C-alpha positions, 0 to 999 in steps of 0.5 A, a space after each residue: 176717635 182715632 180709629 174712626 178718623 183713620 177708617 174714614 180717611 181710608 174710605 175717602 182715599 179709596 173713593 178719590 182713587 176710584 173717581 180718578 180712575 173712572 174719569 180716565 177713558 182707559 179706566 172706564 173702558 176696562 170697567 165696561 169690559 169687565 161689567 159689560 156696561 158702563 158704570 155711568 154715562 160720563 160726558 165727553 166734554 173735557 171740562 167735566 173730566 177736569 172737574 171730576 179729576 179735581 174732585 177725586 184729588 180733593 176727596 183723596 186729600 181729605 182722606 189723607 188729612 184724616 189719616 195723618 191727623 192723629 200723627 200731627 196732633 199731640 196727645 189729648 190732655 187728660 180730663 178729670 173723670 166725671 163723678 159717678 151719679 151715685 156719689 155726691 161730692 161734699 161741699 167745700 166749706 167756705 172759710 169763716 172770717 175770724 176776728 183779728 186778735 188785738 195786738 199784744 203790746 211789745 215787751 221790752 227785751 230782757 237781758 240774756 243771762 250770762 253763759 254758765 261757766 262749766 268746769 271740766 273734769 279736774 286733771 290728776 294731781 301729780 303724786 308727791 315725789 319720794 325723798 329718795 327721788 330728790 337726790 340734789 343738794 337742798 340749796 340746788 333744789 331751793 334755787 330751782 323751786 325759786 326759778 319755777 315760782 318766778 316763771 309761774 308768776 311771769 306767765 300769770 302776769 303777776 311777776 316782772 321781768 326783773 324778778 324773772 331775771 333775778 331767779 333764773 340768772 344767765 338762763 333768764 332769756 330761755 325761761 322768758 322765751 318758754 313762758 312767752 310761747 305758752 302765753 301765745 299758745 293760750 291767746 291763739 285759742 282765746 284761753 285765759 290762764 288762771 292757775 299754774 301748779 308744778 311738781 318736781 318729781 325727781 332731781 339727781 346729779 347729771 355729772 360729777 359735781 365740782 367744787 363750785 359748779 354742778 349740773 342736775 337732771 329733773 323730772 317736772 310736771 306742770 298743770 296750766 288751768 285756763 278758762 276757754 270759750 267754747 262754741 255757743 258762748 259756753 265757758 269751761 275750765 280746762 287743764 293743760 298737763 305737760 311732763 318734762 322728763 329730762 330738764 337739765 340745770 347747770 348751777 354755779 356757786 356764788 356768794 354762798 348760794 347757787 345761781 342758774 347759768 344754763 337751763 334746757 327744758 328738753 322735750 315735754 310730753 303733753 298728757 292733756 291739752 286745752 280742749 272744749 268738752 
């Protein structure tokens, strides 16, 4: 359709221009000189010339309008292609009304079962030290074992501060500080310490012993077993394994037994930490 509109517009523009030229006396004279006769007898009244001039402008304007019409109009919207006469469309089935189901009486919610407690793979149990590794005096070794047992009970909440002080002597403030640090670390990750195992792997004099004063170096491994709440409410049992390769104990003889006067745990090596599997 655009091609036809443009063709009609061009024709109307041409008719308008020709009509305008023929209404002019100079244009009619040129046409008469070339053809030998006038195309039509134009009245010499000015009213007729003005009317024909306006008609030529009107025809030319309509031609311009048809010529420029496609550029001012947007693209025509796409229409769906008609269905070929040989192809019949399948009728759209109307939905069949189904009877509404009878409401099911609400069921009282059952309490969700508690999340199962999952046990992590057990940490390796430290091997028992050989007799040659324990070179300390039996009395010194016994004092260190009693101190460790008191610290274990204090961390688990089963021992008192008095029992911790009695076992650790002058080193009780440092033992309490180390125990509180461990308990705070467990609380920060919502872990509950349930069991503690420790092993003295070696014990040897760190300096020449005196008559009533001795300093020994030990290597100890501590396993802290705790319950940990993991994502989705899962509870697992995990171990924290720490090895202290250079603990220093200074003991003094008092009343026929050894009393700890100084303790330095040194730098520990974390072999396994509390983590969700």
